[in-house]
Every structure is written in C-alpha cells, then in structure tokens.
N, C-alpha and C positions, 0 to 999 in steps of 0.2 A: 196678350203676352205670348211670344213665340218660345217654345221649348226646344232647345237644341239637344239632340240625342247624340252623345259622343260615341256610343257603341251601336253599330248598325243593327245588331241582333237584339239589343236590349238585355242581353244576358251577361255572364261573366266575361270580362275581357281576357284576351289571350296574353300570356306573359312570356317574353323572350327568355328571361333567366330560368324560368321553370321548364320551358321546353328544352333548352340546352342542357340543363341538369338531368333531365330524363334520359337524354341520349348518351350521357356518360356511362350508363350501366345497361348495356344491351345483352350481356351474357346471362344464361339461365341462373337463377338464384338458388343457392344451396339453403340448407336449414338456417334460418335467422331467428335467434331467440329474442324475446322481449327485452331482456337485460342488455343485449348488445345495442338495440335501438335506443334504449334509455341512456346508455353511456354515450352514444354518439350525439344524442340530443344535448346532454349536459356539456360535452366538449364543444358543441356548436355554440352554446350560450356563452362559454368562456372565450372562444376564438373570435366570434362575430360581435361580441358585446350586445347581445339581444336585450331589449327592454323587458319590462315585467310581463306585459301581455304576451309577447312572443315567447318568452321562456315558459310561462304557464301553459300556453297552447301546445308547443312542441313536445313538452314533457307529458302532457295529458294524452296527446295522440300516440306517443310511444308506449304509454301504459295501456291504452286501449287496443293496441295491436294484438291480435289473437294468435299469432304465429302460424297463420294459414299461408301455405306456399301456393299462391295463385299465379296463373299464367300472366296476369296483368301487372304483377308486382307485389310490393308489400303494402297492402291496402287495409285500412280500417274505416269504419263507417259510423262513428258516434254522431248523434244528433246534436244540434245546438243546445237543446234542453239538458242533455247529458253533460256536455262541456260546461254549461253554466253551473250545474250542481257540483262538478268536480273542482272548478277554478274560482267560482264566485264572480266571474266577469259577466257583463251584460251582453246581449246578443249583438248590439252595435260594436262593442269592443272586440268581440270574437270575429266579426266580419273584417274589421280593420286589421286584426292580427293575422288572419288568413291571407289577406292581400300582402302584408309585409313579408310573410314567410315565402309566398310565391315569388315575390320580387328578389328575395335573397337566394332563391334556387334551392330551398330545403324541402318543399313538397310540390306535388303535382295534383291538380284536381281532376278526378274522373267522375264528372257529373252525369246524371241521367238526363233524360229529355226535360223533365220538370224540375230539375235541381235537387232531387231527393238523394239520400244515401241509404243503401240497402245491400245485402248480400244476394247473390244469384245462386240458386241450388239446382241440382239435377234431379232426375226421377228418384234417385236413392236418398235424397235429402242431403247430399254432400255439397258443400260450398265450393263451387268451381270458379266463380268470379264475383266481383263486387263493384259497387259505385260509391265513391267516397274520397278519402285522402290517400294518395299514393306516397309512401315514405321511402321509396327506392332512392331518390337523390340523397336523402339524409344518410342512408346506409352506404351509398357509393362514395361519399366524401368523408367518411369517418376517419380515415388515415390523415387526411388534410387537417381536420379539426384537432386531432391529437397533436400533430406537430406544432400547429399554431398555438394551442393551449400550453404546450411545454415551453415554447419560446417566450410566451407572456409570463409564465411562472418564473423563468430565469430572469427576465427583465424586472419583475417585481422584487425578487430577492436582491438584485444589484441595486435597485432604487432604495430599498429599505436599508441596506448596508451604507450606501452613500448618505442617506439621511442621518444615520447614526454618526458617520464620520463628520458630517457638517456640524452636528451638535457638539461633538467633542472638540472640533477645531475652534468653534466660537467660544466654548467654555475656556479653552486654553488661552485664547487671546484676551478675554476679559479678566481672567485670573492674572495674567501678566501685567495688565494695565490697571489693576484694582487700586494699587497704591501709587499715586501720581501727584505729589504735592506741588511740583514745579510745572505741571502741565506739559511734560515731554511727550506724552502719548496722545495728546488731543487731536493732532492731525491724523494719526493712525486710526483712532476711534471714529473720527468723522468719515474717513474713507470706508471704514468697515460698515458703518451704518448705511452707506449708500449702496452697498451690495444688495442686489435683488434676491430675496429668499424665494427659492422655487416653490411652486404649489405642490400639494401632496402627490398629485398624479403627473408631475412634470417628467420630461425625459431624463434619463440618467446623465446625459451630457450636461444638462443645466445644473444638476446637483454637483457633478464633478468640477464644473467651472467655479461654483460657489465655494467648494471645499478648497480648491487651489488658491482662491483669493484670500480666504481666512488664514490658510497656512503661510502665505506670503506675508500677510500683516503680522502674524505671530513671529516670523523670523525677523522682521524689522524691529518689533518690540524687544526681542532678545538682543539684537545688536545694540540698541540704545541702553538697555539695562546692564549688559555685561561690559559695555564700554565705560559707563559711569561707575560701576561697582565691580571691579575685576575679581573680587573675592567671592562673588555670588556663585552658587553651584547651579550649573545648567540643568541637572536632572531634577533638582527640587523645584525650580521655576516651571519646568515643563510638566510637572505633575507626575514624574516617574521616579522610582528608586532603583538602586543598583540591581535588584532582583530582575528587573525587566531590561536593563541596558547592558548587562554583562552576561556572557554565556555561562560562566561558572563562578558565581560570587556568593555562594551559600555561607562560607566561613565569615566573610566580611559583613554580611547582613546580620548574622546571628550576633556577632560582637557588637555591632552598632545598635541594633534594636534591643538587644538584651539589656544594655545599659540604660536605654530610655525607658523600657518597661519597668525596670526595678526602681526607677526614681519615683514612680507613682504607685502608692498602695491604697489610695482612697479615691472616691469619685470626685473630690474637689480638685485633683490634679488633671482631670479630664477637661481640657479647655474646649469651650464651645462659644457660641455667639453671646452677645450681651442680653439677648432675649430669653436666656435659659431660665430665669426666675419668673414665677407666676406673676408677682406684683409688677415687676419691671415690664414684662410683656403686656400686662393690662394697661399700664400707664402710657406706654409708647404707641401701641397699636389699637387701643380702644377695645380690647377684647374683654371677655368675661372671666374673672378670676376663678369663679366656680366651675366654669366650663373647662378651663385649663387644668384645674385640680382633678376633675373627672377624667380627663384624658390621661393624666399621670397615673391615676388609680387603675384605669383599664390597661395601661402599658405594664404596670407592675404585676398585674394578674396574668397577662398574656405572655410575658417574657420570663422564663425560669431564671433563677439566680443561683442555682447549684452549678458549680464549675465542672463537676464530673461529666454530666451529659454533654456539655459543650465540647470538652476535650475528646470524648468518644465519637461525637458526630462530626466535628470540624477539624480534621488533621491539618488544614491549611494554617491554623494558628500556630502549629508547632515550628514553623519556619522562623518565628521571631523569638525562639528560646523557650525555656520552661515557663509556664504561666502558673502563678500561685494563687492569685485572687481573681474574682470575676471582673473587677475593674480593669485589670491588665488585659483580659480577653476583650473587653469593650474597646480599649485603646487600639488593640490590633485590628478589631473589626472596623473601626472608624478609618484606619489607615488603608485597609484593604479595599473598602468600598470606594474610596477616592481613587485608588489605582484602577478600579473598574470603570471609571469615567463619570461618577456621580458629581454633579456640580456642588460647589462649596455651599452655596446658599440653600440648596435642597437638604443637605445634611444638617445645617444649622437650624433650619425650620423644624426638622424632625426632632433634633435635640431639645429645642424649645418646647415642643408639644409633648414629647414622650419622656423626656429626661435624657441626660447625656449617656448614662450607662445603658439604658434600654435601646437608644438609637445605635450605639456602638455594637451591641449584641445582635441587633437586627441586621446591621451591615455585615457582620461575620457570617450570619446564616445565609444571606443572599450571595456572598462571595463563595461560600462552600457549594451552594446550589449551582452557581455558575461554573465552578471548577469541575464538579461532577458531570455537568452537561457536556463539557469539552472532551471528556474521556470517551473511549470507544464504547458504544452501547448506551450512552447517556442521552438525555433530552436537552439539546442546546437552549440556552436562554439568550434571546436576541438582544435584550436591553436590561442588564442588571440594575441600572439606575432606575428604569421604569418600574421594575419589580419592587425595588426598595420603596419607592414613593407610594405604590399601590398598597403594599403591606403596612406601611406606616399609617396610611389613612384608615385602613381597616382596623388596625390595632387601636388607634386613637378612638374609634367609634365603638370599640368592644365587639367587633365582628370576627376577630381572628385571634388564635392563640398558637404560639410556637411550640408548645409542649408536645403535642401530638406529632408535629413535623420533626422535632428532634428525635423522638422515639423511632419514627419510621426511618429516618436517616441512619440511626445507629443500627437498625436491623438490616438495612441494605448493605451497610459497611461490613457487618459480621458475615453476611451471606457471601 
C-alpha cells in the first residue's frame, strides 16, 4: 500500500489566511489586556458564527494570554492537556479547532522545531519570546468583528419584530374569517395557507414578504365583510378601539367603556369561551376535572382579589372610567390584552384553565408591565402575548404569584 504524503515536510501545513492575517498588524503593539482579547474573541464568535469547538478554543486562548508584550506578538503557550482541562474537548477535537481558526485567520502558529509550546527567557528570567499561539490577528481584526456583530444584532431585532408582525397579521386575518357561514372567505383562507411561513433564522425580506401577503388578505376580507354588512365597525373587526385609532379620543372612550363596565358587576357577565366550566371542558376535551379544579385553586391563590392594589399598581385601567369591583378590572384587563395582540383562542384557553376573572386580571398586569416598559427608563417587553401565556402556565401549575409583583409595581410607581 502506497502512502501519499500531502505535506512535503510532514509537519503543520502553511495557511494563506493565517499568513495574510498576520501581515495586517505589523505596527508595534501597545499594552493589550486580557479582557480586550476576550472581548474580541466573543465578538468574533458572533460575527463569524464559530461552532462550539472554535468558540471554546478561541476563548480559552484569550484567557490564557498572560499580557506579555513580546516582540513576536500576542503569544500564549497552553499545552493540549491544559486546553483539555479547561474546555473538556479531546485532543483530536482541539487539533481540528486549531486548523479551523487558522483557516479563518484568527490565530497564527509559532511552532518550535519539535512542535512544542514554551516561553523563551533571558538570563534574568524575563520572558522575551515564546512558541505557541499568536493572537495578533484576533486583536487586529477586533474593530471588524464589532461592526459585524452590531449589524447582526440589528438584523436580529428587525427579524424578531417582523416575526411579531407576521403573527399579528395572521391573527387579524383569522379573526376576520372566523365567522363564515356562507363560505365567503374560503378562497382567501386557501391562499393564506399557501403562503410559506419563513423559518426562524430566515432573512428579514422573507418575513416582510409574508407580512405583506397576510395584510393583503386581511384587506380583502375586510372588503367582503364591510360590503356585505355596511353597519360593521372597521375598528372592532381589526382588533382596535378608538384609543389607538384617534389622536385625542379620551372623552369618547371613557363614555363608551364606562357604560359597558357598569353593566357587569359580577363574574357571570365576563364572557369567555364555552370551555370555561370544568365539567364542560372535561367532556369536550377529555381532560381531568380534578386537574382543572386544581388549576383554578392555584389561580385563586396566585391572583389577588383586592381591588385597591390593582388600582394603585395599574393606572392603565383608569382610562376606562372608575372601577368599583374586581370583576370590572378583569373586564378591562381582558380588553387591554387583546389590544396588545394576544390571540382570541389564547385568552379563551387561559380563561378556561384559570377562570375568567383571574385571566382578565393577569391580562391587566401584563398590559401594565408592557406600558411601563415603553416609558423612558423602562424595560421593553417584546411580546406581551408571550408573557401572558408564560405567566398563565406558571400560575396554573402553582409556580408563580402576582401578589409580590403587584407590591413591587406599587413601590416603583410611588418612587
């Protein structure tokens, strides 16, 4: 059997990218701190999408840099055994990761004649040179990695926003076409189902195209609905109320909503889905009545029923007029969480699991958190609907209580 030797010397191959990266930085190096190299390594991971082995190795080398300013560059000389103990990678994986980093132009190998790594000291014991990994290219390209990482972060934010817009557009279309006894929207729904839903990491352009498609279908559905029923209100079908469609409509909102709130003084007027009863839910869905009762008990313990803390912590509810009972606050919360983009079926499921009043109060809490996050100095909530679903699940399982959250919200508002 003939063995073909690809490298004439039998040693490490020369790498063009590593050689060109080394020539990027020929000026004398100033003081370079370990934290600067570590930051450059993490920016490179983000900018170049390094895999797990590359990320672990480049960060390990940055940590092993001893901040020695040597004439040969920014050199560190950890052994493979040391790297194994720090990263948990095998020696073979380390060798492959070293080859990948050299091809990417992040490190340069300064090997000795026998391939060992060690420092070179003078007669006084001072380290003047070394053989090992040269991290000069990583430091030289730090600004490039920062810009690329910033651009990727902006792209991710745009993609997340477009994903939320796509969900809202789909919910709007399906809400418009929910009641269709004559099959008027069948063609629109068929075309909507043919729209390709972009993957999670797709380009923002693909998400924008899908959003435009669903918005176009929603406009067609509105044309059919308002043509057949001229008395229908456009804002109600679109899932919006006057507070969002007019610039200054506070008096009309208060008059309209105050009358609606005063009509209901008990939880029985809080309409929800047909699954709100434990027995009905068990019969239709095949669930466990005992489990549903346990979820209701957990919700009653986790959601305070005293109106005063809710009024003090949630000033958003005051836009709908004076609230006298906790049921009225729950009705306002149910309306507000729908305005924040929560799908109808998601709220109905929470109302069936937790009870209508508890679900409404949870919606009021989430909307107030969302409003506080939009103010200067607040922490924005990217998806109020997602927060509502997560808290509803935790409350159902007895893992979360809103009492401490309301107290903290009151303290922040007083401060």
